[in-house]
C-alpha positions as CSV (number, residue, x, y, z in Angstrom):
1,M,5.9,-27.8,-8.9
2,I,5.2,-24.3,-7.6
3,F,8.2,-22.4,-6.2
4,I,7.2,-20.0,-3.4
5,Y,9.9,-17.7,-1.9
6,F,9.0,-16.1,1.5
7,I,10.6,-12.9,2.7
8,I,9.8,-12.4,6.4
9,N,10.4,-9.2,8.3
10,P,11.0,-10.5,11.9
11,I,10.3,-7.0,13.5
12,S,7.1,-6.1,11.6
13,G,4.3,-4.8,13.7
14,K,5.3,-5.4,17.3
15,G,7.9,-8.0,16.3
16,T,5.9,-10.8,18.0
17,H,4.2,-12.5,15.0
18,G,6.3,-15.6,15.4
19,L,6.1,-16.7,11.8
20,T,8.4,-19.6,11.3
21,T,9.7,-21.8,8.4
22,D,8.1,-24.9,10.0
23,Y,4.7,-23.3,10.3
24,I,4.8,-22.1,6.6
25,N,5.9,-25.5,5.4
26,S,2.9,-27.2,7.2
27,F,0.6,-25.5,4.7
28,F,2.2,-26.7,1.5
29,A,2.5,-30.3,0.3
30,C,6.0,-31.4,-0.5
31,G,5.2,-32.8,-3.9
32,Q,3.4,-29.8,-5.1
33,Y,5.4,-26.9,-3.7
34,M,9.0,-25.9,-3.2
35,I,9.3,-23.4,-0.4
36,E,12.2,-21.2,0.6
37,T,12.0,-18.8,3.6
38,H,14.4,-15.9,4.3
39,F,14.4,-13.3,7.1
40,T,15.4,-9.7,6.6
41,K,18.3,-8.4,8.5
42,Y,18.5,-4.7,7.6
43,K,16.7,-1.9,5.6
44,N,16.3,-2.7,1.9
45,H,17.3,-6.4,2.5
46,A,13.8,-7.4,1.4
47,E,14.3,-5.8,-2.0
48,E,17.7,-7.6,-2.3
49,L,16.1,-11.0,-1.4
50,S,13.2,-10.3,-3.9
51,R,15.7,-9.8,-6.7
52,E,17.4,-13.0,-5.7
53,A,14.0,-14.8,-5.9
54,V,13.5,-13.5,-9.5
55,I,16.9,-14.8,-10.5
56,L,16.1,-18.2,-8.9
57,N,12.8,-18.1,-11.0
58,A,10.4,-18.3,-8.1
59,D,6.7,-18.4,-9.2
60,V,5.5,-16.4,-6.2
61,V,7.5,-14.0,-4.0
62,V,5.8,-13.4,-0.6
63,A,6.2,-10.3,1.4
64,C,5.6,-11.1,5.1
65,G,5.5,-7.8,6.9
66,G,3.9,-4.3,6.6
67,D,3.4,-1.9,3.8
68,G,7.1,-1.0,3.8
69,T,8.2,-4.6,3.4
70,I,5.6,-5.0,0.7
71,N,7.0,-2.0,-1.1
72,E,10.6,-3.4,-1.0
73,V,9.6,-6.8,-2.3
74,A,7.1,-5.6,-4.9
75,S,9.5,-3.0,-6.3
76,A,11.9,-5.8,-7.4
77,L,9.1,-7.7,-9.2
78,I,7.9,-5.0,-11.6
79,G,8.3,-6.2,-15.2
80,T,9.3,-9.7,-14.2
81,G,5.8,-11.4,-14.4
82,K,6.4,-12.9,-11.0
83,K,3.4,-12.9,-8.6
84,L,3.4,-11.1,-5.3
85,G,2.0,-12.8,-2.2
86,I,1.3,-11.0,1.0
87,I,1.2,-12.1,4.6
88,P,0.3,-8.9,6.5
89,L,2.4,-8.7,9.7
90,G,2.6,-4.9,10.0
91,S,0.7,-2.5,12.1
92,G,-1.3,-0.6,9.5
93,N,-1.6,-3.2,6.7
94,G,-3.4,-0.8,4.3
95,L,-2.7,-2.5,1.0
96,A,-3.4,-6.0,2.3
97,S,-6.8,-4.8,3.7
98,N,-7.7,-3.3,0.4
99,L,-6.9,-6.6,-1.3
100,G,-9.0,-8.6,1.1
101,I,-6.1,-10.3,2.8
102,P,-6.7,-10.9,6.5
103,Q,-4.2,-10.3,9.3
104,N,-4.8,-13.8,10.5
105,I,-1.7,-15.7,9.3
106,E,-3.4,-19.0,8.8
107,K,-6.1,-17.5,6.6
108,A,-3.6,-15.5,4.7
109,L,-1.5,-18.6,4.0
110,K,-4.6,-20.4,2.8
111,I,-5.3,-17.6,0.3
112,L,-1.8,-17.8,-0.8
113,R,-2.1,-21.6,-1.3
114,A,-5.3,-21.1,-3.4
115,G,-3.2,-18.9,-5.8
116,T,-5.9,-16.6,-7.2
117,A,-4.2,-13.6,-8.7
118,T,-5.3,-10.2,-10.0
119,L,-3.4,-7.3,-11.6
120,I,-3.0,-4.0,-9.8
121,D,-1.6,-0.6,-10.8
122,V,1.8,0.6,-9.7
123,G,2.5,4.2,-8.8
124,I,5.8,5.9,-9.6
125,L,7.2,9.0,-7.9
126,N,10.5,10.2,-9.5
127,K,11.4,6.6,-10.5
128,Q,10.5,5.1,-7.0
129,Y,7.5,2.8,-6.9
130,F,4.6,2.9,-4.5
131,F,1.6,0.6,-4.3
132,S,-0.7,2.1,-1.8
133,N,0.0,5.8,-1.4
134,A,2.5,8.7,-1.4
135,G,2.6,12.1,0.2
136,V,4.5,15.3,0.2
137,G,2.7,17.2,3.0
138,I,1.8,16.7,6.6
139,D,1.5,12.9,6.1
140,A,5.2,12.7,5.4
141,A,5.9,14.7,8.6
142,I,3.6,12.4,10.5
143,I,5.4,9.3,9.2
144,S,8.8,10.8,10.2
145,H,7.6,11.4,13.8
146,Y,6.0,8.0,13.8
147,Q,9.1,6.1,12.8
148,K,11.2,8.0,15.4
149,R,8.8,6.9,18.2
150,G,9.8,3.2,17.5
151,K,6.3,1.9,18.4
152,R,4.0,0.9,15.5
153,T,0.6,1.3,17.1
154,L,-2.5,3.4,16.4
155,L,-1.9,5.4,19.6
156,A,1.7,6.1,18.5
157,Y,0.3,7.2,15.1
158,I,-2.2,9.6,16.8
159,I,0.5,11.1,19.0
160,S,2.8,11.5,16.0
161,S,0.0,13.2,14.2
162,L,-0.4,15.7,17.0
163,S,3.3,16.4,17.3
164,A,3.8,16.8,13.5
165,N,0.8,19.2,13.3
166,I,2.4,21.5,15.9
167,K,5.7,21.8,13.9
168,Y,4.6,21.6,10.3
169,K,4.7,24.7,8.1
170,A,3.2,24.6,4.6
171,T,5.2,26.0,1.7
172,T,4.2,27.0,-1.8
173,A,3.4,24.2,-4.3
174,I,2.6,24.3,-8.0
175,L,0.6,21.3,-9.2
176,T,0.1,20.3,-12.8
177,I,-2.8,17.9,-13.0
178,G,-3.7,17.2,-16.6
179,N,-4.1,20.6,-18.3
180,E,-4.9,22.3,-15.0
181,K,-2.2,24.3,-13.0
182,I,-2.9,25.0,-9.4
183,K,-0.9,27.1,-7.0
184,S,-1.4,26.4,-3.3
185,K,0.2,26.2,0.1
186,P,-0.8,22.7,0.9
187,F,-1.2,21.4,4.4
188,M,-1.7,18.0,2.8
189,L,-0.9,16.6,-0.6
190,F,-1.8,13.0,-0.7
191,I,-1.6,10.7,-3.8
192,S,-3.3,7.3,-3.5
193,N,-3.6,4.1,-5.5
194,S,-5.4,2.3,-2.7
195,N,-8.6,3.0,-0.7
196,E,-6.8,2.5,2.6
197,M,-3.7,4.0,4.3
198,G,-3.6,1.7,7.3
199,Y,-5.5,1.0,10.5
200,K,-8.7,0.9,8.4
201,M,-8.4,4.6,7.9
202,S,-8.8,6.3,4.5
203,L,-8.4,9.7,2.8
204,T,-9.5,8.2,-0.6
205,P,-12.3,5.7,0.0
206,N,-13.3,5.7,-3.7
207,A,-9.8,4.8,-5.0
208,K,-9.3,1.5,-6.9
209,L,-6.1,-0.5,-7.3
210,N,-6.8,-1.3,-10.9
211,D,-8.5,1.6,-12.6
212,G,-5.4,3.3,-14.1
213,L,-6.0,6.4,-12.0
214,L,-4.5,8.2,-9.0
215,D,-6.7,9.7,-6.4
216,I,-5.3,13.0,-5.2
217,V,-6.3,15.0,-2.1
218,L,-5.2,18.6,-1.7
219,I,-5.9,20.4,1.5
220,P,-4.7,24.0,1.8
221,E,-3.5,25.6,5.0
222,I,-6.2,25.2,7.6
223,S,-7.0,26.4,11.1
224,V,-6.4,24.4,14.2
225,F,-10.1,23.8,14.5
226,N,-10.2,22.3,11.0
227,K,-7.1,20.2,11.7
228,I,-8.9,18.7,14.7
229,M,-12.0,18.2,12.6
230,L,-9.9,16.5,9.9
231,G,-8.4,14.1,12.4
232,Y,-11.8,13.3,13.8
233,L,-13.4,12.6,10.4
234,V,-10.5,10.3,9.4
235,L,-10.7,8.3,12.6
236,C,-14.5,8.1,12.2
237,K,-14.3,7.0,8.6
238,K,-16.3,10.1,7.4
239,I,-13.5,11.9,5.5
240,M,-15.8,12.7,2.6
241,R,-17.6,15.2,4.9
242,F,-14.4,17.4,5.1
243,K,-15.3,20.3,2.8
244,K,-11.9,21.9,2.8
245,A,-10.4,19.1,0.8
246,Q,-10.0,19.4,-3.0
247,R,-10.1,16.0,-4.8
248,F,-8.8,15.1,-8.2
249,V,-8.5,11.9,-10.3
250,A,-5.7,11.8,-12.8
251,E,-3.2,9.5,-14.6
252,K,-0.3,11.7,-13.7
253,L,0.7,14.9,-12.0
254,V,3.7,17.1,-11.4
255,I,4.4,18.8,-8.0
256,E,6.9,21.7,-7.9
257,L,8.0,23.1,-4.6
258,P,10.0,26.2,-5.5
259,E,10.9,27.2,-1.9
260,K,12.4,23.8,-1.2
261,I,15.8,22.2,-1.7
262,F,15.3,19.1,0.5
263,T,11.8,17.6,0.7
264,D,10.4,15.0,3.1
265,I,8.1,12.5,1.4
266,Q,6.4,9.2,2.3
267,L,6.0,6.2,0.1
268,D,3.7,3.4,1.4
269,G,4.1,4.7,5.0
270,E,7.9,4.9,4.9
271,H,9.6,8.3,5.4
272,H,12.2,9.4,2.8
273,S,14.4,12.5,2.8
274,T,15.0,13.7,-0.8
275,R,17.2,16.3,-2.4
276,A,14.5,17.3,-4.8
277,N,11.7,19.9,-5.3
278,I,10.1,18.6,-8.4
279,F,8.1,15.3,-8.3
280,E,6.7,13.6,-11.4
281,I,4.0,11.1,-10.4
282,S,2.4,8.6,-12.7
283,L,1.0,5.0,-12.9
284,L,1.9,1.7,-14.6
285,P,-1.6,0.3,-15.2
286,Q,-2.1,-3.3,-14.0
287,A,1.6,-3.9,-13.9
288,L,1.8,-6.3,-10.9
289,P,0.1,-9.6,-10.4
290,V,-0.9,-10.1,-6.7
291,I,-2.4,-13.2,-5.0
292,V,-5.7,-12.1,-3.4
293,K,-8.8,-13.5,-1.7
294,S,-10.8,-13.0,-4.9
295,K,-10.4,-11.3,-8.3
296,K,-12.7,-8.5,-7.2
297,I,-10.8,-5.6,-5.5
């Protein structure tokens, strides 16, 4: 019998997904599956429930929510051998899209029932995991504005981007990428494991979830015109045409921000305020089994 443990964020996306225990149970034959469903009640509750699922020896732990919920659930599964399942209920759903998991709940449940799994890399930033992307520049500021708006929509994201751009001030950063040391004042410093960051948008369209490498985008301070151009190219899915961006591929990097004491970062689309100015970022290659549409990702 296959034990599947569902962790559902009831307020993911617009909070209207209506995913219920009865609906989930209708997809899984009683004799073949044992199903448990739990609803999150507060921040980090999904990670607590995921740890409980591991103790109970669940075969699959399913994150039903957005990239933030997935991050909480998956973070508790590293090193356990337990499979991650995903039912994308968020607004952006970048990781699910990269994995070929549709936002249609019925189709996502059928993929879960089929049980095809693949291994993906896991990013680490100062001992915190990320699965899609992380950022230390303008993207962290955008996420902070986005979360304060309360609405998880593409329009809210665009408005948050405009607001963050007006207020954001770049500071000196020293990057160590392999044997190369780079000093810059980055407008954007984006580190990605995935080829999507949500809403079908991407800064790293060539990134792969299982190649053992991080895709890094460094954009120095730029003019207002270039900021508008950057936003336009991201929305039009033509980001590779933006010539001001420096791109790197590496197994690890170190970011030093000597002018900072507190630093805003984002991990998988969730804002974090940290008391740190040095960030060590690396990968655990193929460290997490995930149930996907097919083995090709």
